[in-house]
C-alpha positions, 0 to 999 in steps of 0.5 A: 096509872099508865107509865110512859116508855122510852125505847133506845134503838141501836140500828145497824145494817143487819140488826136492830138492838132494842132496849125499853125502859118503862116509867122510872124503872131501871130494868130494861126489856131488851130484844133484837130484830132484823133490819128488814121489812119483816123485822120492822113489822115485828118491831112496830107490832110489839111497840104498838102494844105500849104506844097507848100508854105513851111511848117514844123511840130514838136512834143515832143518825148514821148510814142507815138514814131515816128509813126506820124513823119513817116506818115507825111514824107511819105506824103512829109511833113517835121516833127521834133521830139523835145527833151522835156527836151530842150524846153524853159520853163517860170519859172512863168508859172503855166498853162499847157493845150494841146492848150498852148503846141501846140502853144508854140511848133509852136512859138519856132519852128519858132524862131529856139529854139527847139532841134531835136531828131535824129529818128531811123529807124523801124529796129533800133527801134526794136533792141533798144527795144530788148536791153531795154527789157533785162535791164527791165528783169535785174531790174525785177530779182533784185526785185525778188531776193530782195523780197526773201532775205528780206523774209528769213531775216524776218524769221531769215534765213541767208546764211553763207556758202559763201561770195556771194549769188546766186551762185550754193552753195547758190541755193542748200541752198535755195532748202534745206529750208522748213517752218513749216507754209504752207502759208510761204512755199507757199510764198517762193516757189512762190518767188523762182519760180518767180526768175527762171522764170525771169532768163529764160526770161533774158537768152532768151533775151541775146541769141537773142541779141547775135544772132542779133549781128552776123548779119549786120549792127551790126556784124562789129562795135560790133566786134570792140567795143568788143576789148575794155576792159569791153565791151562784146556783150551786152554792145556793142549792147546797145551802137550801138542800142541806138546811131544809127548813130555816124556821127551826133556827129561831135566831141567826146565832143558832144557825151559826152554831149549827154550822160550826162557825162560832168560836170554841170556848173554855172558861172557868173561874172568871177566866174566859178563853176562846179558840178557833171555830168549833167546826161542828154541825154541817160541814157542807154549808160551812165550806161553801159559805167560807168560799163565798166569804172570800169574795167580800175582800174586794171593793163593793160593786154590782157592775159588770166588772171582773170580780162581780161578773154575773151578779148584775144579771143574777139580780135581774127580776128579784125583789127590791128588799132582797137586793137591799139586804144583799147590798147592805151585806156587801158593804158591811162584810167588806169593811168587816174583812179589812178591819180584821186584816188591818189589826194584823189577823190572818186573812183566813181568820177574817174570811171565817168571821165574814162567813159567820156574819154572812149567815145572819143575812142569809137567815133573814132572807131565807126565813122571810121566803119560807114564811111567805111560802107558808102564807101562800099555801 
């Protein structure tokens, strides 16, 4: 009788540690290959000898990405990428090696205790990286601005002409500054130049994201998401690129849990205790959803007012059913926010609750859009 094989791969930059369990045996066959084209070819050739009897491989998601999975699947070998944070861990185990990690993956794979990561396609991955590059540029810009503002504070220079920094008036004030010490002037010029350089990077990335958003398969679903208050092109592209396939979430609650927006819980012996949100899963989508949720504290409106600037134009030409869902969301989430705040809760807590409920509306729209796209194809 043929016996199924389970293979755990501990993938690193230079090497791949392999451990294979066959059938119900507790003995593992172990070897190591280089993580390069020749090494993957040898690995594929050796695993192919067992594939006829039934074989599945797995490795942890990490900086090496999905390259190993794609190469093995090209050769007809089933390979899964596993969520590292959901791998069972023995609290008393204090020894960690590559060999142990590979064995552990093989054992847990056989027991069915691992959670697979939904892999993006190559095109989806590069669009996701584009959105993340914009986030990195935003962080770089914030750091550069902090360095300059703290330098000015050290020299006793404060901007008092307006309420907000980094406006046109604030920049004119910055350019009017000069220092008697040549070294201080050099540092100031360098830090101001760094800010302008990062701003140019950020603008170029935003323009590229806007361009990608006008093309398929992103144009339709991005247009739908932009009908919601607080969601414009960049936020919509971040959501679509990071989730890359909404149909794998059968219910909105699954998506909420994936985004880490559900309360943590520790219940035992009839006692139920809930805490703050879990903050597991995709932090990129969670961040932009919380940012969007802040807009729902304002009174519902779709006109040309200050708080809804651009919403009316974003909805132009979009289907009525999407606009109807977005209007329902705006009404309900506004009430939801103020009910929580009026109970004495912190506005931050109310905003996270609104973000969690917003996920349900977005799930509905994105799911309909994806099903319609599949029907057209």
